[in-house]
C-alpha positions as CSV (number, residue, x, y, z in Angstrom):
1,K,-4.8,-27.7,58.5
2,M,-7.1,-25.5,56.1
3,N,-10.6,-24.6,57.0
4,W,-13.2,-22.1,55.9
5,N,-12.3,-19.6,58.8
6,K,-8.5,-19.9,57.9
7,V,-9.0,-19.1,54.4
8,A,-11.5,-16.2,55.3
9,L,-9.0,-14.7,57.4
10,E,-6.1,-14.9,55.1
11,N,-8.3,-13.4,52.4
12,K,-9.3,-10.7,54.6
13,Q,-5.5,-10.0,55.6
14,F,-4.6,-9.8,51.9
15,V,-7.2,-7.1,51.3
16,E,-6.0,-5.1,54.1
17,D,-2.1,-5.4,53.7
18,I,-2.4,-5.4,49.8
19,L,-5.3,-3.5,48.5
20,I,-6.3,-1.2,51.4
21,G,-2.9,0.0,51.9
22,K,-2.7,1.8,48.3
23,K,-3.5,5.0,48.0
24,Y,-6.2,5.6,45.3
25,H,-6.8,9.2,43.9
26,K,-10.8,10.1,43.6
27,V,-11.5,10.5,39.7
28,K,-13.5,13.9,38.7
29,L,-14.7,13.1,35.5
30,G,-15.3,15.7,32.9
31,C,-16.5,15.7,29.3
32,I,-16.4,17.8,26.3
33,S,-19.1,17.6,23.8
34,T,-22.2,18.4,22.3
35,Y,-25.2,17.6,24.6
36,N,-28.1,19.4,24.2
37,C,-28.6,19.4,20.5
38,R,-29.8,16.7,17.8
39,C,-26.6,15.4,17.1
40,G,-25.4,11.8,17.2
41,I,-22.1,12.6,19.4
42,A,-24.4,14.6,21.9
43,S,-26.8,11.2,22.0
44,Y,-23.6,9.0,22.4
45,T,-22.3,11.1,25.1
46,K,-25.7,10.8,26.9
47,H,-25.6,7.2,26.8
48,L,-21.9,7.0,27.8
49,F,-22.5,8.2,31.0
50,E,-26.0,7.1,31.2
51,F,-25.1,4.4,34.3
52,I,-22.2,6.2,35.9
53,P,-23.7,7.2,39.4
54,D,-21.0,10.1,40.1
55,K,-21.5,13.4,39.2
56,I,-20.2,14.4,35.6
57,F,-19.1,17.5,34.4
58,L,-20.2,18.3,30.8
59,F,-18.3,21.1,29.0
60,T,-20.4,22.0,26.1
61,P,-20.6,24.7,23.4
62,I,-21.8,28.2,24.5
63,S,-24.3,28.2,21.5
64,E,-26.1,25.1,23.3
65,K,-29.1,26.3,25.5
66,S,-30.2,24.7,28.4
67,N,-33.0,25.3,30.5
68,N,-31.3,23.2,33.6
69,N,-27.6,22.9,34.1
70,I,-28.0,20.1,36.0
71,M,-29.7,17.1,34.6
72,D,-29.0,13.3,35.8
73,N,-26.6,14.4,38.1
74,H,-24.5,15.8,35.2
75,Q,-23.6,19.4,35.6
76,I,-23.7,21.3,32.4
77,I,-21.3,23.9,31.9
78,P,-21.3,25.8,28.4
79,S,-17.8,26.9,27.9
80,W,-16.3,26.8,24.6
81,S,-17.3,27.9,20.9
82,I,-17.6,25.3,18.4
83,D,-14.7,25.7,15.6
84,S,-13.6,29.2,16.4
85,E,-10.6,30.9,15.7
86,E,-11.1,33.5,18.5
87,D,-11.6,31.0,21.2
88,D,-8.6,30.2,22.9
89,F,-10.1,27.8,25.3
90,S,-8.9,30.0,28.4
91,F,-12.5,29.9,29.8
92,L,-12.9,26.2,29.4
93,I,-9.4,25.5,30.9
94,D,-10.3,27.8,34.1
95,K,-13.3,25.8,34.6
96,I,-11.7,22.4,34.2
97,K,-9.0,23.8,36.6
98,S,-11.5,25.4,39.1
99,I,-13.4,22.1,39.5
100,N,-10.2,19.9,39.7
101,I,-11.2,17.5,36.9
102,T,-8.8,14.4,37.1
103,S,-9.8,13.0,33.6
104,L,-11.3,14.1,30.8
105,V,-13.1,12.6,27.7
106,I,-13.2,14.7,24.5
107,Q,-15.6,13.9,22.0
108,F,-13.4,14.6,18.6
109,N,-15.4,15.5,15.3
110,F,-13.8,17.7,12.7
111,S,-16.2,20.1,13.0
112,F,-16.0,20.9,16.6
113,F,-12.4,22.4,17.1
114,N,-10.1,24.7,15.4
115,F,-7.0,22.4,15.2
116,D,-4.3,24.9,16.3
117,R,-6.4,26.0,19.2
118,F,-7.6,22.3,19.9
119,S,-3.7,21.5,19.8
120,N,-2.9,23.9,22.4
121,L,-5.8,22.8,24.7
122,I,-4.8,19.4,24.8
123,M,-1.0,20.2,25.6
124,L,-2.0,22.6,28.3
125,L,-4.5,20.4,29.8
126,S,-1.9,17.3,29.8
127,Q,0.5,19.9,31.7
128,C,-2.1,20.5,34.3
129,G,-2.1,16.9,35.2
130,V,-5.4,16.1,33.5
131,D,-5.9,12.5,32.1
132,I,-7.3,12.9,28.7
133,I,-9.0,10.5,26.6
134,L,-9.8,11.3,23.2
135,I,-12.9,9.5,21.3
136,M,-12.4,9.9,17.7
137,H,-15.7,9.8,15.9
138,S,-14.3,10.4,12.5
139,T,-10.5,10.2,11.1
140,R,-11.5,11.1,7.6
141,A,-10.5,14.9,6.8
142,P,-13.2,16.9,5.1
143,E,-12.2,17.2,1.6
144,N,-10.9,20.6,0.2
145,N,-10.3,22.0,3.7
146,K,-6.3,22.1,4.3
147,F,-6.7,23.3,8.1
148,K,-9.0,20.0,8.9
149,N,-5.9,17.4,8.5
150,L,-5.1,15.0,11.1
151,T,-1.4,15.5,10.4
152,K,-1.7,18.9,12.3
153,L,-2.9,16.9,15.3
154,I,-0.2,14.3,15.3
155,Y,2.2,16.2,17.8
156,C,-0.7,16.9,20.5
157,L,-2.2,13.7,20.2
158,K,0.9,12.1,22.1
159,Y,-0.2,14.1,25.0
160,C,-3.5,12.0,25.2
161,D,-3.7,9.4,27.7
162,R,-5.9,7.2,25.5
163,I,-7.3,7.5,22.0
164,L,-10.3,5.4,21.2
165,S,-12.0,5.1,17.8
166,I,-15.7,4.5,17.5
167,N,-14.8,2.1,14.2
168,N,-11.9,0.2,12.7
169,G,-11.9,2.0,9.7
170,S,-10.9,5.3,11.4
171,V,-8.1,3.3,13.4
172,K,-6.6,2.2,10.4
173,E,-6.1,5.7,8.9
174,I,-4.0,6.7,12.2
175,N,-0.9,5.6,12.2
176,L,0.6,7.2,15.8
């Protein structure tokens, strides 16, 4: 005979046997983005993480100045140079590894990254076991710049765990 007590005990047993028995790893979330500047992507990043109570590690351009490296439970770590041919991202990678970031959101814009260096960054982080979520704010390459073409990134994009686009027009331009 079924009664509320029996159903509650069966549900409790289900949770204990099935759900609690699984081992989940704690996520340590990081994000590569602009943050302390007047920029649409910086604003987007602020809103994206606005209601996440856990600490988020924000890896920002070195050129961005911040009076306080902890804002709203987010730690700001200036650690990369915008569109630099010299920056091999070794400082950024060291920071990500030392903090033990498990998942990394990368805000992508053509002007943010040197594509050769960015490809290496994606592959190295993937090899370190970091889950990579790439948010593409644009997929339309700037005209007259042969170095800023998505075809240069196709190989490395396969190392991303998720690729998100902020609009449908961008999705149609990519064919992975």
